[in-house]
C-alpha positions as CSV (number, residue, x, y, z in Angstrom):
1,M,12.6,-32.1,-1.5
2,N,12.7,-32.2,-5.8
3,L,9.2,-32.0,-7.0
4,S,9.7,-30.6,-10.1
5,Q,7.8,-31.3,-13.7
6,N,5.5,-33.7,-11.8
7,Q,2.1,-32.0,-13.3
8,F,0.8,-31.0,-10.1
9,M,-2.1,-29.1,-9.7
10,G,-4.2,-26.5,-7.5
11,T,-2.5,-24.8,-4.6
12,I,0.6,-25.2,-2.9
13,P,-0.7,-26.7,0.4
14,N,-0.6,-24.1,3.8
15,D,1.4,-27.4,5.8
16,I,4.0,-27.0,3.8
17,G,5.1,-24.3,6.4
18,N,4.7,-27.3,9.3
19,M,8.3,-28.8,7.4
20,K,10.6,-26.7,9.5
21,Q,14.0,-28.5,8.5
22,L,13.3,-28.4,4.7
23,E,16.4,-27.4,3.2
24,S,15.6,-27.3,-0.2
25,L,12.0,-27.4,-2.2
26,D,11.6,-27.1,-6.1
27,L,8.1,-26.9,-7.4
28,S,9.1,-26.0,-10.6
29,N,7.2,-26.9,-13.8
30,N,4.1,-27.7,-12.3
31,T,1.0,-25.9,-12.8
32,L,0.6,-25.3,-9.4
33,S,-2.3,-22.1,-8.9
34,G,-3.0,-19.5,-6.3
35,E,-0.8,-17.6,-3.9
36,I,2.3,-18.5,-2.4
37,P,1.4,-19.7,1.3
38,Q,2.3,-17.2,4.4
39,T,3.7,-20.2,6.1
40,M,6.2,-20.9,4.1
41,S,8.0,-18.0,5.5
42,S,8.8,-20.3,8.6
43,L,10.9,-22.4,6.6
44,S,13.7,-20.9,8.2
45,F,16.4,-23.4,7.0
46,L,15.2,-23.0,3.4
47,E,18.0,-22.6,1.3
48,V,17.5,-23.5,-2.3
49,L,13.9,-22.5,-3.8
50,N,12.7,-23.0,-6.9
51,L,8.8,-22.2,-7.6
52,S,9.4,-21.4,-11.5
53,F,6.9,-21.8,-14.3
54,N,4.0,-22.8,-12.8
55,N,0.6,-20.0,-12.6
56,L,1.6,-18.9,-9.3
57,K,0.2,-15.4,-8.5
58,G,-0.7,-12.6,-5.6
59,Q,2.4,-11.1,-4.1
60,I,5.3,-13.1,-2.2
61,P,4.8,-12.8,1.5
62,L,6.6,-9.9,3.0
63,G,9.0,-9.5,5.8
64,T,10.5,-13.2,5.2
65,Q,13.6,-14.9,3.7
66,L,11.5,-15.5,0.6
67,Q,12.4,-12.3,-1.0
68,S,15.9,-12.9,-0.5
69,F,16.1,-15.6,-3.2
70,T,16.8,-14.6,-6.6
71,P,13.8,-13.8,-9.3
72,L,15.0,-17.1,-11.1
73,S,13.1,-18.9,-8.1
74,Y,9.6,-17.1,-9.1
75,M,10.5,-16.9,-12.9
76,G,7.4,-17.8,-15.2
77,N,4.9,-17.0,-12.9
78,P,3.6,-13.7,-14.7
79,E,0.9,-12.6,-12.0
80,L,3.5,-12.6,-9.3
81,C,4.5,-9.6,-8.1
82,G,7.0,-8.3,-5.0
83,T,10.4,-8.5,-4.0
84,P,12.5,-9.6,-5.3
85,L,10.5,-9.4,-8.5
86,I,10.8,-6.4,-10.7
87,E,6.9,-6.4,-11.1
88,K,5.7,-4.1,-7.5
89,C,2.3,-5.4,-6.1
90,K,-0.5,-2.7,-6.5
91,Q,-0.6,-1.3,-2.9
92,N,-4.5,-2.6,-2.0
93,E,-3.1,-5.9,-2.7
94,A,-0.1,-5.2,-0.5
95,L,-2.6,-5.0,2.3
96,G,-5.0,-7.7,1.0
97,E,-7.8,-5.6,0.6
98,D,-10.4,-6.0,-2.2
99,I,-10.7,-2.1,-2.5
100,N,-10.9,-1.5,-6.6
101,D,-9.8,2.0,-7.7
102,E,-13.5,3.3,-7.4
103,E,-14.0,3.2,-4.2
104,G,-10.5,4.9,-3.3
105,S,-11.4,7.4,-5.8
106,E,-14.9,7.4,-3.7
107,L,-13.1,8.3,-1.0
108,M,-10.8,11.2,-2.7
109,E,-13.9,12.7,-3.5
110,C,-15.5,12.5,-0.3
111,F,-12.4,14.2,1.1
112,Y,-12.2,16.8,-0.6
113,M,-15.8,17.7,-0.7
114,G,-15.7,17.7,3.3
115,M,-12.3,19.9,2.8
116,A,-14.5,22.5,0.7
117,V,-17.5,22.5,2.8
118,G,-15.4,23.0,5.9
119,F,-13.2,26.0,4.5
120,S,-16.1,27.8,3.0
121,T,-18.2,27.5,6.5
122,C,-15.1,28.9,8.6
123,F,-15.0,31.7,5.7
124,W,-18.6,32.8,5.9
125,I,-18.6,32.8,9.8
126,V,-15.4,34.8,9.8
127,F,-16.7,37.2,6.6
128,G,-20.4,37.1,8.2
129,T,-19.3,38.3,11.5
130,L,-17.4,40.7,9.8
131,L,-20.2,42.0,7.6
132,F,-23.1,42.5,10.1
133,K,-21.3,43.3,13.2
134,R,-20.3,47.0,13.0
135,T,-18.0,47.2,15.8
136,W,-16.3,43.8,15.2
137,R,-15.7,44.9,12.1
138,H,-14.1,48.1,13.3
139,A,-12.1,46.6,15.7
140,Y,-10.8,44.0,12.9
141,F,-9.6,46.9,10.6
142,N,-7.9,49.0,13.4
143,F,-6.0,46.2,14.1
144,L,-5.0,45.9,10.5
145,Y,-3.6,49.5,10.5
146,D,-2.0,49.1,13.6
147,V,-0.2,46.2,12.3
148,K,0.6,48.1,8.9
149,D,2.0,51.0,10.9
150,W,4.2,48.6,13.3
151,F,5.2,47.3,10.0
152,M,5.7,50.7,8.8
153,S,7.8,51.9,11.8
154,R,10.2,49.2,12.0
155,W,11.1,49.4,8.3
156,T,11.4,53.2,7.7
């Protein structure tokens, strides 16, 4: 089906995935915008695809034959990304999430803060016990001396 150079505007309709026997689709040189519909992945008989020179954006649907076409099929869509194009999608876009960099860095900051609090809490529990419990302190250092003696006897 050749619908190229018709000055079509808007998005590619989701219903295009219902055309199960479609073998060729040329929508090039229009002013189509938006993302490539996920329903296009069900076009299993599609042998020729040309979506070049539109205003498509987002990721080419994953795990489909849409990724098997050459980059020429998608040329002229600067905001389009993913296989087979050289332009890789950001991870968050690939997952369809709207998490921006600030939220991701806040999450990492909380993670590292939690690690620091956990480490210092455990350190002070062990150190405080050895500091204030005399019998435990003596038992701990006696154990270290025994380990040292055992290693020294093995190496000499």
